C-alpha positions in Angstrom: -19.2 -15.7 18.9 -16.3 -13.2 19.1 -12.7 -14.2 19.7 -10.1 -11.8 21.0 -6.6 -13.0 20.0 -3.4 -11.7 21.4 -0.3 -12.6 19.4 3.4 -12.3 20.3 5.8 -12.0 17.4 9.5 -12.9 18.0 12.1 -10.1 17.8 15.8 -10.4 18.2 16.9 -10.0 21.9 13.3 -10.7 23.1 12.5 -12.7 26.2 9.4 -14.7 26.9 8.7 -16.8 30.0 6.3 -19.5 28.8 5.8 -20.9 32.3 4.7 -17.6 33.8 2.5 -16.9 30.8 0.8 -20.2 30.9 0.2 -20.4 34.6 0.2 -17.0 36.2 -0.8 -14.6 33.4 -3.6 -16.9 32.0 -5.1 -17.3 35.5 -5.1 -13.5 35.9 -6.6 -13.1 32.5 -9.4 -15.6 33.4 -10.1 -13.7 36.6 -10.2 -10.3 34.9 -12.4 -11.4 31.9 -14.9 -13.7 33.6 -17.0 -10.7 35.0 -17.4 -9.5 31.4 -18.8 -12.7 29.9 -15.7 -14.8 29.1 -16.9 -18.1 27.6 -13.5 -19.8 27.0 -9.9 -19.0 27.3 -7.0 -20.8 25.4 -3.3 -20.2 25.0 -0.8 -21.8 22.6 2.9 -21.8 22.1 5.1 -22.3 19.1 6.7 -25.8 18.9 9.8 -26.2 16.8 13.3 -27.7 17.0 14.8 -24.5 15.6 15.1 -21.0 17.1 12.2 -18.6 16.2 12.7 -16.3 13.2 12.1 -12.5 13.4 8.3 -11.8 13.1 7.3 -15.4 13.8 4.4 -15.9 16.2 5.7 -17.6 19.3 2.6 -17.5 21.5 -1.0 -16.5 21.4 -4.1 -16.4 23.6 -7.7 -16.6 22.6 -10.6 -15.3 24.7 -14.2 -16.0 23.5 -17.3 -13.9 24.2 -20.9 -13.9 23.0 -20.8 -10.4 21.5 -18.4 -7.8 20.2 -19.7 -5.4 22.9 -18.8 -7.8 25.7 -15.3 -8.3 24.2 -14.8 -4.6 23.9 -15.9 -3.9 27.5 -13.7 -6.7 28.8 -10.6 -5.4 27.0 -11.3 -1.8 28.0 -11.7 -2.8 31.7 -9.0 -5.5 32.0 -6.5 -4.4 29.4 -4.5 -2.1 31.6 -4.1 -4.7 34.3 -3.1 -7.4 31.8 -0.7 -5.1 30.0 1.1 -4.2 33.3 1.4 -8.0 34.1 3.0 -8.6 30.7 6.3 -7.1 31.9 6.6 -10.1 34.2 6.9 -12.5 31.3 8.0 -10.7 28.1 9.5 -7.5 26.6 7.4 -8.1 23.4 4.3 -6.0 22.7 1.3 -8.0 21.7 -0.9 -7.6 18.7 -4.6 -7.8 19.5 -7.3 -8.9 17.0 -11.1 -9.1 17.3 -12.7 -11.8 15.1 -16.1 -13.1 14.4 -16.0 -16.9 14.7 -18.3 -19.3 12.8 -18.2 -23.0 13.7 -18.1 -25.5 10.8 -18.5 -29.1 11.7 
């Protein structure tokens, strides 16, 4: 299984609308990636009582695919649409990582 992770690292004067990201952007992401074999989609947000520090990961999304080829095709096709939408919820640039996932029970 392949996981595509998109991280957002905090920077001074950054903005991030968690509500839009969780609801609107993740729905768009699901719609864009399903035709390319999306198996599962998750998002998470930093929880803390203190303000985020510079460079700290404040949010991430994880999209799962059966193969690296599917994941690459999905990102190539949907990436421009998803990046355009990101301006609606943040001024941060994401870091994107492809990983091979092995389950250990």
